C-alpha positions in Angstrom: 122.2 123.5 99.1 125.0 121.5 100.1 126.8 121.8 103.4 129.9 121.6 104.4 131.0 120.9 108.0 134.1 122.4 108.8 135.3 121.4 112.4 138.1 122.5 114.4 139.3 121.1 117.5 141.2 122.2 120.8 143.0 125.6 121.1 141.7 126.8 117.5 139.2 128.9 119.3 142.3 131.4 119.9 143.5 131.7 116.6 144.5 135.2 116.0 146.2 135.4 119.4 147.6 132.1 120.2 151.2 131.7 118.4 150.6 134.2 115.3 153.9 133.3 114.2 152.7 129.6 113.6 149.0 130.0 113.0 148.7 133.7 111.7 146.9 136.7 113.1 143.5 135.9 111.8 140.9 134.1 113.9 138.2 131.8 113.2 135.7 134.6 112.4 138.1 135.6 109.5 138.2 131.8 108.4 134.5 131.3 107.9 134.3 134.7 106.3 137.0 133.2 104.1 135.5 130.1 103.3 131.9 131.7 102.8 133.5 134.0 100.2 135.5 130.9 98.5 132.3 128.4 98.5 130.3 128.4 95.4 126.8 129.4 95.3 124.7 126.7 96.9 127.5 125.8 99.3 126.9 126.4 102.8 129.7 126.6 105.4 128.9 125.1 108.9 132.1 126.2 110.8 132.5 124.9 114.5 135.2 124.5 117.3 135.5 123.1 120.5 138.0 122.2 122.9 135.7 119.1 124.1 136.7 115.6 122.4 133.5 114.2 122.9 131.5 117.0 121.3 133.8 116.6 118.2 132.9 113.1 118.3 129.3 113.8 118.4 129.7 116.1 115.1 131.4 113.6 113.3 128.4 111.1 114.1 126.1 113.7 113.1 128.0 114.2 109.9 127.6 110.6 109.4 123.7 110.5 109.7 123.4 113.6 107.6 125.8 112.4 104.8 127.7 115.8 105.3 131.3 116.2 104.0 133.4 117.1 106.6 136.8 119.3 106.8 138.7 118.3 110.1 141.3 120.2 111.9 141.6 118.0 114.9 144.3 120.1 116.3 146.3 118.4 119.4 143.6 115.7 118.8 145.5 114.6 115.8 148.2 112.9 117.6 146.4 110.7 120.0 142.9 110.7 119.9 141.5 107.0 118.9 137.9 108.0 119.8 138.4 110.7 117.3 139.8 108.6 114.8 137.3 105.8 115.3 134.5 108.5 114.5 136.1 110.1 111.5 136.3 106.5 110.2 132.7 106.2 110.3 132.5 109.1 108.2 134.7 107.9 105.6 133.4 104.1 105.9 129.9 106.1 105.1 131.5 107.0 101.7 131.3 110.6 102.9 134.2 112.6 102.2 136.6 113.9 105.3 139.7 115.9 104.6 142.0 116.1 107.5 143.7 119.9 107.4 146.1 121.8 109.3 147.3 125.3 109.3 150.8 124.7 109.9 153.0 121.8 108.5 153.3 119.4 111.5 156.1 117.5 110.0 158.0 120.9 110.2 157.3 121.2 113.9 158.0 119.0 117.0 158.5 115.4 116.5 155.5 114.6 118.5 153.6 116.4 115.9 154.5 114.3 113.1 152.2 111.3 114.0 148.5 111.5 112.8 146.0 108.9 114.2 143.4 110.3 111.7 145.5 110.8 108.5 145.3 107.0 107.8 141.6 107.0 107.5 140.9 110.4 106.1 140.0 110.9 102.4 142.8 113.2 102.1 145.3 115.5 104.2 146.2 119.2 103.7 148.9 120.8 105.7 151.0 124.1 106.0 149.0 126.4 103.9 147.3 128.6 106.5 143.7 129.1 105.8 144.4 128.0 102.2 144.4 124.6 103.7 140.7 124.7 104.1 139.9 126.4 101.2 141.9 123.6 99.3 139.9 121.0 100.9 136.7 123.0 100.1 137.6 123.0 96.2 138.2 119.2 96.6 134.7 118.4 98.2 133.0 120.6 95.8 134.5 119.3 92.6 134.1 115.6 94.1 130.2 116.5 95.0 129.7 117.8 91.4 130.9 114.6 89.8 
């Protein structure tokens, strides 16, 4: 069984009620169900969310140790967390895929959201497609694991 770690940063625990015009009306449970339904047989989804930067970093360290592919929505940490960036770099430097995702398109929003400290070390970046951003990342991870 292949496990894909789906990590979500601050305020994403409020999906469904936080700015539904930007993030949609579905919550994290809906995202989990969507990804589990989209995952091929033999692929498990381990979806987590935290508002705590240290916890998110620890989860990335665990991904390195277990060689678990990561779909990461760093949320607000995207723009300034060098600690998270360094932990994410450990994942990709270990040869483990880490795909940065965003529900909205940060480049179509406020200027401060245009910079990501994660993008430069991520395996890839997918943004602006709602929950499909996660599904597209999952598709890439599954295809790469099969090859």
